[in-house]
DRENPA-3360 file (N, C-alpha, C; in nm, 2 decimals, always signed):
BEGIN
1 = XXXXXXXX = +1.64/-6.15/-0.16/+1.59/-6.15/-0.02/+1.70/-6.10/+0.07 ~ +1.67/-6.01/+0.16/+1.77/-5.95/+0.24/+1.84/-6.05/+0.34 ~ +1.76/-6.15/+0.39/+1.82/-6.24/+0.48/+1.93/-6.33/+0.43 ~ +1.93/-6.34/+0.30/+2.04/-6.42/+0.23/+2.15/-6.33/+0.17 ~ +2.15/-6.20/+0.20/+2.25/-6.11/+0.15/+2.38/-6.15/+0.20 ~ +2.48/-6.16/+0.11/+2.62/-6.19/+0.14/+2.70/-6.06/+0.14 ~ +2.76/-6.02/+0.25/+2.84/-5.91/+0.25/+2.99/-5.96/+0.23 ~ +3.04/-5.93/+0.12/+3.17/-5.99/+0.08/+3.28/-5.97/+0.18;
9 = XXXXXXXX = +3.35/-6.08/+0.22/+3.46/-6.07/+0.31/+3.42/-6.08/+0.46 ~ +3.29/-6.08/+0.49/+3.24/-6.08/+0.63/+3.17/-6.21/+0.66 ~ +3.18/-6.25/+0.78/+3.12/-6.37/+0.83/+3.03/-6.33/+0.95 ~ +2.90/-6.39/+0.95/+2.80/-6.36/+1.05/+2.77/-6.50/+1.11 ~ +2.77/-6.50/+1.25/+2.74/-6.62/+1.32/+2.70/-6.59/+1.46 ~ +2.66/-6.70/+1.53/+2.65/-6.69/+1.68/+2.79/-6.67/+1.73 ~ +2.80/-6.59/+1.84/+2.92/-6.56/+1.90/+2.92/-6.60/+2.05 ~ +3.02/-6.56/+2.12/+3.03/-6.59/+2.27/+3.02/-6.46/+2.35;
17 = XXXXXXXX = +2.99/-6.47/+2.47/+2.98/-6.36/+2.56/+3.12/-6.29/+2.57 ~ +3.23/-6.36/+2.56/+3.36/-6.29/+2.57/+3.38/-6.20/+2.45 ~ +3.34/-6.25/+2.33/+3.36/-6.16/+2.21/+3.27/-6.04/+2.22 ~ +3.15/-6.05/+2.26/+3.06/-5.94/+2.27/+3.10/-5.85/+2.38 ~ +3.13/-5.90/+2.49/+3.17/-5.82/+2.61/+3.28/-5.72/+2.58 ~ +3.38/-5.78/+2.51/+3.50/-5.69/+2.47/+3.46/-5.57/+2.39 ~ +3.37/-5.59/+2.29/+3.32/-5.48/+2.21/+3.24/-5.38/+2.29 ~ +3.15/-5.43/+2.38/+3.07/-5.35/+2.46/+3.16/-5.26/+2.56;
25 = XXXXXXXX = +3.25/-5.33/+2.62/+3.34/-5.26/+2.72/+3.43/-5.16/+2.65 ~ +3.48/-5.19/+2.53/+3.58/-5.10/+2.47/+3.52/-4.99/+2.38 ~ +3.40/-5.02/+2.32/+3.34/-4.93/+2.23/+3.20/-4.88/+2.26 ~ +3.11/-4.97/+2.29/+2.97/-4.92/+2.31/+2.95/-4.85/+2.44 ~ +3.00/-4.91/+2.55/+2.98/-4.85/+2.68/+3.11/-4.84/+2.75 ~ +3.21/-4.77/+2.70/+3.34/-4.75/+2.76/+3.33/-4.69/+2.90 ~ +3.41/-4.74/+2.99/+3.41/-4.68/+3.13/+3.30/-4.74/+3.22 ~ +3.21/-4.82/+3.17/+3.12/-4.88/+3.26/+3.18/-5.01/+3.31;
33 = XXXXXXXX = +3.16/-5.03/+3.44/+3.22/-5.15/+3.50/+3.11/-5.25/+3.55 ~ +2.98/-5.23/+3.50/+2.87/-5.31/+3.55/+2.81/-5.39/+3.43 ~ +2.88/-5.41/+3.32/+2.82/-5.47/+3.20/+2.81/-5.62/+3.22 ~ +2.68/-5.67/+3.21/+2.65/-5.81/+3.22/+2.59/-5.86/+3.09 ~ +2.59/-5.99/+3.07/+2.53/-6.04/+2.94/+2.38/-6.02/+2.93 ~ +2.31/-6.00/+3.04/+2.17/-5.99/+3.03/+2.13/-5.89/+3.14 ~ +2.02/-5.81/+3.12/+1.97/-5.72/+3.22/+1.82/-5.75/+3.23 ~ +1.76/-5.72/+3.34/+1.62/-5.75/+3.37/+1.52/-5.65/+3.33;
41 = XXXXXXXX = +1.56/-5.55/+3.24/+1.46/-5.45/+3.21/+1.35/-5.51/+3.12 ~ +1.23/-5.47/+3.14/+1.11/-5.51/+3.07/+1.06/-5.40/+2.99 ~ +0.98/-5.43/+2.88/+0.92/-5.32/+2.80/+0.80/-5.26/+2.87 ~ +0.78/-5.14/+2.84/+0.67/-5.07/+2.90/+0.71/-4.93/+2.93 ~ +0.61/-4.85/+2.97/+0.64/-4.71/+3.01/+0.60/-4.69/+3.16 ~ +0.69/-4.66/+3.24/+0.83/-4.66/+3.22/+0.89/-4.80/+3.21 ~ +1.01/-4.82/+3.17/+1.08/-4.95/+3.17/+1.08/-5.00/+3.32 ~ +1.05/-5.12/+3.34/+1.05/-5.18/+3.47/+1.16/-5.28/+3.48;
49 = XXXXXXXX = +1.18/-5.35/+3.59/+1.29/-5.44/+3.62/+1.23/-5.57/+3.67 ~ +1.28/-5.68/+3.62/+1.24/-5.82/+3.66/+1.36/-5.90/+3.67 ~ +1.41/-5.93/+3.79/+1.54/-6.00/+3.80/+1.53/-6.14/+3.75 ~ +1.41/-6.20/+3.74/+1.40/-6.34/+3.68/+1.44/-6.35/+3.54 ~ +1.44/-6.24/+3.47/+1.48/-6.23/+3.33/+1.63/-6.27/+3.32 ~ +1.70/-6.24/+3.42/+1.85/-6.26/+3.42/+1.89/-6.41/+3.42 ~ +1.79/-6.50/+3.43/+1.81/-6.64/+3.43/+1.79/-6.70/+3.29 ~ +1.74/-6.61/+3.20/+1.70/-6.66/+3.06/+1.83/-6.68/+2.98;
57 = XXXXXXXX = +1.82/-6.76/+2.87/+1.93/-6.78/+2.78/+1.95/-6.66/+2.69 ~ +2.08/-6.63/+2.67/+2.11/-6.52/+2.59/+2.18/-6.57/+2.46 ~ +2.14/-6.51/+2.34/+2.21/-6.54/+2.22/+2.29/-6.42/+2.18 ~ +2.42/-6.45/+2.14/+2.51/-6.35/+2.10/+2.53/-6.37/+1.95 ~ +2.54/-6.25/+1.88/+2.56/-6.25/+1.73/+2.68/-6.17/+1.70 ~ +2.77/-6.22/+1.61/+2.89/-6.16/+1.58/+2.92/-6.15/+1.43 ~ +2.97/-6.04/+1.39/+3.01/-6.02/+1.25/+3.17/-6.01/+1.26 ~ +3.23/-6.08/+1.17/+3.38/-6.08/+1.16/+3.43/-6.05/+1.02;
65 = XXXXXXXX = +3.54/-5.98/+1.02/+3.62/-5.96/+0.90/+3.75/-6.03/+0.93 ~ +3.77/-6.15/+0.86/+3.88/-6.23/+0.90/+3.86/-6.28/+1.05 ~ +3.95/-6.26/+1.13/+3.93/-6.30/+1.27/+3.90/-6.18/+1.36 ~ +3.88/-6.06/+1.31/+3.85/-5.94/+1.38/+3.70/-5.93/+1.40 ~ +3.65/-5.91/+1.52/+3.51/-5.88/+1.54/+3.48/-5.74/+1.50 ~ +3.38/-5.72/+1.41/+3.35/-5.58/+1.37/+3.21/-5.54/+1.39 ~ +3.13/-5.63/+1.45/+2.99/-5.60/+1.49/+2.94/-5.70/+1.58 ~ +2.85/-5.66/+1.67/+2.79/-5.75/+1.77/+2.64/-5.71/+1.80;
73 = XXXXXXXX = +2.57/-5.81/+1.85/+2.44/-5.78/+1.91/+2.40/-5.90/+2.00 ~ +2.30/-5.89/+2.08/+2.25/-6.00/+2.16/+2.10/-6.00/+2.16 ~ +2.04/-6.11/+2.21/+1.90/-6.11/+2.22/+1.86/-6.21/+2.33 ~ +1.74/-6.19/+2.39/+1.69/-6.27/+2.50/+1.55/-6.24/+2.52 ~ +1.48/-6.34/+2.58/+1.34/-6.32/+2.62/+1.32/-6.24/+2.74 ~ +1.23/-6.14/+2.73/+1.19/-6.07/+2.85/+1.06/-6.11/+2.91 ~ +0.97/-6.16/+2.82/+0.85/-6.23/+2.86/+0.83/-6.34/+2.76 ~ +0.73/-6.43/+2.77/+0.71/-6.54/+2.67/+0.69/-6.49/+2.53;
81 = XXXXXXXX = +0.64/-6.37/+2.51/+0.62/-6.32/+2.37/+0.71/-6.21/+2.33 ~ +0.79/-6.15/+2.42/+0.88/-6.04/+2.39/+1.02/-6.08/+2.40 ~ +1.10/-6.04/+2.30/+1.24/-6.07/+2.29/+1.32/-5.94/+2.27 ~ +1.42/-5.92/+2.35/+1.49/-5.79/+2.35/+1.62/-5.80/+2.27 ~ +1.64/-5.71/+2.18/+1.77/-5.69/+2.11/+1.85/-5.59/+2.19 ~ +1.97/-5.63/+2.22/+2.05/-5.54/+2.31/+2.20/-5.54/+2.26 ~ +2.25/-5.42/+2.26/+2.39/-5.40/+2.24/+2.44/-5.40/+2.10 ~ +2.35/-5.36/+2.01/+2.39/-5.36/+1.86/+2.50/-5.25/+1.85;
89 = XXXXXXXX = +2.62/-5.30/+1.79/+2.73/-5.22/+1.77/+2.81/-5.26/+1.65 ~ +2.85/-5.17/+1.57/+2.93/-5.20/+1.45/+3.05/-5.10/+1.45 ~ +3.17/-5.15/+1.42/+3.29/-5.07/+1.41/+3.27/-4.96/+1.31 ~ +3.32/-4.84/+1.34/+3.29/-4.73/+1.25/+3.34/-4.75/+1.11 ~ +3.44/-4.83/+1.08/+3.49/-4.85/+0.95/+3.40/-4.94/+0.87 ~ +3.30/-5.01/+0.93/+3.21/-5.10/+0.86/+3.07/-5.05/+0.87 ~ +3.05/-4.93/+0.91/+2.91/-4.88/+0.92/+2.86/-4.84/+0.78 ~ +2.73/-4.84/+0.76/+2.66/-4.81/+0.63/+2.70/-4.91/+0.52;
97 = XXXXXXXX = +2.72/-5.03/+0.56/+2.75/-5.14/+0.47/+2.65/-5.26/+0.49 ~ +2.55/-5.24/+0.57/+2.45/-5.35/+0.59/+2.49/-5.44/+0.71 ~ +2.59/-5.41/+0.78/+2.63/-5.50/+0.89/+2.53/-5.50/+1.01 ~ +2.49/-5.38/+1.05/+2.39/-5.37/+1.16/+2.26/-5.43/+1.12 ~ +2.22/-5.41/+0.99/+2.10/-5.47/+0.94/+2.10/-5.62/+0.95 ~ +2.21/-5.68/+0.91/+2.23/-5.83/+0.91/+2.23/-5.88/+1.05 ~ +2.30/-5.81/+1.14/+2.30/-5.85/+1.28/+2.16/-5.84/+1.35 ~ +2.08/-5.74/+1.31/+1.95/-5.73/+1.36/+1.86/-5.83/+1.30;
105 = XXXXXXXX = +1.87/-5.86/+1.17/+1.80/-5.97/+1.11/+1.82/-6.11/+1.18 ~ +1.95/-6.13/+1.21/+1.98/-6.26/+1.28/+1.91/-6.26/+1.42 ~ +1.91/-6.15/+1.49/+1.84/-6.14/+1.62/+1.69/-6.17/+1.60 ~ +1.63/-6.11/+1.50/+1.49/-6.13/+1.48/+1.46/-6.27/+1.44 ~ +1.54/-6.33/+1.36/+1.52/-6.47/+1.32/+1.53/-6.56/+1.45 ~ +1.63/-6.53/+1.54/+1.64/-6.61/+1.66/+1.51/-6.59/+1.75 ~ +1.46/-6.47/+1.75/+1.33/-6.45/+1.83/+1.22/-6.53/+1.77 ~ +1.21/-6.53/+1.64/+1.10/-6.60/+1.57/+1.12/-6.75/+1.60;
113 = XXXXXXXX = +1.24/-6.80/+1.58/+1.27/-6.94/+1.61/+1.23/-6.98/+1.75 ~ +1.24/-6.89/+1.85/+1.20/-6.91/+1.99/+1.05/-6.88/+2.01 ~ +0.98/-6.86/+1.91/+0.83/-6.84/+1.91/+0.79/-6.71/+1.98 ~ +0.87/-6.61/+1.97/+0.83/-6.47/+2.01/+0.75/-6.40/+1.91 ~ +0.66/-6.31/+1.96/+0.58/-6.23/+1.87/+0.63/-6.09/+1.85 ~ +0.72/-6.05/+1.94/+0.77/-5.91/+1.93/+0.92/-5.90/+1.96 ~ +0.99/-5.81/+1.90/+1.13/-5.78/+1.93/+1.13/-5.63/+1.97 ~ +1.20/-5.60/+2.07/+1.21/-5.46/+2.12/+1.36/-5.43/+2.16;
121 = XXXXXXXX = +1.38/-5.30/+2.16/+1.51/-5.25/+2.21/+1.50/-5.12/+2.28 ~ +1.59/-5.10/+2.37/+1.59/-4.97/+2.44/+1.69/-4.89/+2.35 ~ +1.65/-4.78/+2.29/+1.73/-4.70/+2.20/+1.81/-4.60/+2.27 ~ +1.93/-4.58/+2.23/+2.02/-4.48/+2.28/+2.06/-4.40/+2.15 ~ +2.02/-4.28/+2.14/+2.04/-4.20/+2.02/+2.16/-4.11/+2.04 ~ +2.26/-4.13/+1.96/+2.38/-4.05/+1.97/+2.40/-3.98/+1.83 ~ +2.41/-3.85/+1.83/+2.42/-3.78/+1.70/+2.56/-3.71/+1.70 ~ +2.62/-3.72/+1.59/+2.75/-3.65/+1.58/+2.74/-3.55/+1.47;
129 = XX = +2.78/-3.42/+1.50/+2.77/-3.32/+1.40/+2.92/-3.27/+1.38 ~ +2.95/-3.25/+1.26/+3.09/-3.20/+1.22/+3.08/-3.07/+1.14;
% end
């Protein structure tokens, strides 16, 4: 079962805003000065904004190799049934090893535990050609 997969040498757990923020600022969204733990975007076409979402609880998920954070994600309710996965990032040295999958699984499990029916994310597609 994938949810019980052990990735040797890595630890996955709930994390803190400070751990996640550092990765978002340094790697995922470098140069942005407006990064907050939660944003009020809602699902739909087009995406809309609801400032009341920003009062919701946020869960942070962290993957570590030793004491070094090598992957992060977060999740929070945007409606009673919808849970947003936000800020999934994995250090380039640990990509294609199942780290992102495990972080996303943790986010989905948290959504299910909180009685959500759906998990969504706003995708940013970046392609690198060499």
